PABA-861469 format. One record per residue (C-alpha): x, y, z. Coordinates in pm, 1 decimal. Example, Ala and Ser with C-alpha at 12.3 -4.5 7.8 and 13.67 -1.06 7.14 Angstrom:
! residues 2
+----------+----------+----------+
|       c1 |       c2 |       c3 |
+----------+----------+----------+
|   1230.0 |   -450.0 |    780.0 |
|   1367.0 |   -106.0 |    714.0 |
+----------+----------+----------+
***
This chain:
! residues 133
+----------+----------+----------+
|       c1 |       c2 |       c3 |
+----------+----------+----------+
|  -2752.8 |   -390.8 |   1698.3 |
|  -2406.2 |   -470.2 |   1603.2 |
|  -2171.9 |   -294.3 |   1796.1 |
|  -1831.0 |   -469.3 |   1619.4 |
|  -1533.6 |   -250.2 |   1559.6 |
|  -1495.0 |   -194.9 |   1214.4 |
|  -1126.6 |   -254.1 |   1181.9 |
|   -910.6 |   -173.7 |    827.2 |
|   -582.2 |   -407.7 |    823.1 |
|   -328.8 |   -256.1 |    550.5 |
|    -21.3 |   -487.7 |    493.7 |
|    140.4 |   -637.8 |    210.4 |
|    153.5 |   -979.6 |    387.8 |
|    -53.6 |  -1263.3 |    339.1 |
|     91.9 |  -1426.1 |    637.6 |
|     12.2 |  -1141.4 |    861.2 |
|   -371.1 |  -1139.2 |    736.2 |
|   -350.4 |  -1483.3 |    772.4 |
|   -228.5 |  -1483.5 |   1168.7 |
|   -468.7 |  -1148.6 |   1232.6 |
|   -765.4 |  -1412.7 |   1109.8 |
|   -697.2 |  -1631.5 |   1404.0 |
|   -699.0 |  -1340.1 |   1638.6 |
|  -1025.7 |  -1111.7 |   1514.6 |
|  -1244.7 |  -1287.6 |   1252.6 |
|  -1375.2 |   -976.0 |   1094.1 |
|  -1199.3 |   -671.5 |    965.4 |
|  -1144.6 |   -518.6 |    610.4 |
|   -787.9 |   -623.6 |    471.3 |
|   -635.3 |   -463.8 |    218.2 |
|   -311.6 |   -539.8 |     24.5 |
|   -196.1 |   -189.3 |    -71.3 |
|   -190.0 |    200.6 |    -68.7 |
|   -412.3 |    211.8 |   -345.6 |
|   -664.5 |    -51.8 |   -207.1 |
|   -712.3 |    106.7 |    149.0 |
|   -726.5 |    434.2 |     20.5 |
|  -1079.1 |    276.5 |   -179.3 |
|  -1206.8 |    114.4 |    117.6 |
|  -1130.3 |    424.2 |    372.1 |
|  -1299.1 |    656.0 |    136.0 |
|  -1597.1 |    427.2 |    108.2 |
|  -1650.1 |    338.3 |    470.8 |
|  -1598.4 |    474.7 |    845.7 |
|  -1320.0 |    267.5 |   1038.1 |
|  -1302.4 |    271.5 |   1427.0 |
|   -917.5 |    138.0 |   1386.7 |
|   -668.0 |    124.8 |   1134.1 |
|   -369.6 |   -109.8 |   1147.9 |
|    -85.5 |     12.0 |    899.3 |
|    235.7 |   -137.0 |    761.0 |
|    497.3 |     90.9 |    632.4 |
|    637.2 |   -101.5 |    350.5 |
|    429.3 |   -237.0 |    123.1 |
|    598.7 |   -436.7 |   -129.1 |
|    669.6 |   -753.5 |   -222.3 |
|   1012.4 |   -756.3 |   -121.8 |
|    929.3 |   -634.3 |    205.7 |
|   1233.4 |   -369.3 |    192.9 |
|   1255.4 |   -123.1 |    493.8 |
|   1183.7 |    210.7 |    289.8 |
|   1307.1 |    500.2 |    430.8 |
|   1023.1 |    766.5 |    425.3 |
|   1035.4 |    997.2 |    151.3 |
|   1254.7 |    751.4 |   -128.0 |
|   1075.6 |    678.2 |   -407.4 |
|    951.4 |    298.5 |   -450.6 |
|    770.6 |     97.7 |   -702.5 |
|    483.2 |     45.7 |   -439.4 |
|    310.8 |    299.2 |   -227.4 |
|    388.3 |    292.6 |    127.1 |
|    195.8 |    319.7 |    469.6 |
|    305.0 |    713.3 |    476.3 |
|    126.5 |    778.5 |    169.2 |
|   -193.1 |    607.9 |    320.4 |
|   -125.0 |    827.8 |    630.0 |
|    -79.6 |   1124.6 |    398.4 |
|   -411.1 |   1059.1 |    241.4 |
|   -572.1 |    974.1 |    627.1 |
|   -463.1 |   1346.4 |    747.8 |
|   -552.1 |   1551.1 |    419.0 |
|   -884.3 |   1412.7 |    405.3 |
|   -932.6 |   1477.3 |    792.4 |
|  -1078.3 |   1129.6 |    833.1 |
|  -1068.1 |   1065.4 |   1207.3 |
|  -1037.0 |    696.5 |   1391.4 |
|  -1043.2 |    606.5 |   1751.6 |
|   -739.8 |    450.1 |   1738.3 |
|   -453.6 |    384.4 |   1471.1 |
|   -228.8 |    121.3 |   1532.9 |
|    119.3 |    141.2 |   1313.4 |
|    234.9 |   -195.0 |   1344.0 |
|    555.9 |   -142.1 |   1129.9 |
|    892.1 |   -326.8 |   1179.7 |
|   1031.4 |      3.4 |   1004.9 |
|   1103.1 |    251.4 |   1286.2 |
|   1173.0 |    531.0 |   1063.0 |
|    847.5 |    457.5 |    806.3 |
|    629.5 |    430.9 |   1160.1 |
|    749.8 |    718.2 |   1316.0 |
|    690.7 |    900.7 |   1011.2 |
|    346.0 |    775.4 |    988.4 |
|    263.1 |    890.9 |   1328.2 |
|    373.2 |   1231.7 |   1290.5 |
|    187.2 |   1255.5 |    966.8 |
|   -134.3 |   1124.4 |   1129.3 |
|   -113.1 |   1321.7 |   1460.7 |
|   -488.1 |   1465.6 |   1533.7 |
|   -611.7 |   1153.0 |   1349.0 |
|   -710.7 |    922.8 |   1624.6 |
|   -769.5 |    947.4 |   1975.4 |
|   -481.3 |    723.6 |   2017.3 |
|   -187.7 |    598.0 |   1822.0 |
|    -18.6 |    303.2 |   1937.6 |
|    333.5 |    157.9 |   1794.2 |
|    330.1 |   -212.8 |   1823.8 |
|    540.5 |   -414.9 |   1586.9 |
|    319.0 |   -704.3 |   1434.1 |
|    319.0 |  -1013.8 |   1640.3 |
|    416.5 |   -853.6 |   1981.2 |
|     50.4 |   -840.6 |   2089.3 |
|   -203.6 |  -1067.9 |   1945.6 |
|   -386.1 |   -928.1 |   2268.2 |
|   -437.9 |   -602.3 |   2195.7 |
|   -665.5 |   -686.4 |   1851.7 |
|   -837.3 |   -916.7 |   2031.1 |
|   -950.2 |   -678.4 |   2307.0 |
|  -1058.8 |   -419.9 |   2028.6 |
|  -1251.8 |   -742.8 |   1935.6 |
|  -1404.1 |   -791.7 |   2230.2 |
|  -1435.9 |   -439.8 |   2369.5 |
|  -1709.0 |   -398.4 |   2086.8 |
|  -1940.3 |   -696.2 |   2188.1 |
+----------+----------+----------+
***
């Protein structure tokens, strides 16, 4: 029986995806909001790890401000509107306003919502993988 944690990692940074691959070997990688929506529409996840700013420029984006790319808040709104529930949601964005907005949108969408800027706690991701072994 395979007890692996099903993790969806949403981030536009190829470097962050590569770093996560060093910490946890099996996860689904989404680089855009639309890609993540397609994935979560087709599969149930135990853990979501979400960035807010999803553009090539990786500029800090205030919630509600239009950008050329959809943000993590747009993905959070999809999750909440579709009543998708996960065990844990990790908000790994350095954008405080964006992460706080996502946390508010996602209330009730997970057993636990955590704010952990990416790279501050590699052990968090390792512990999630180890817990499923």
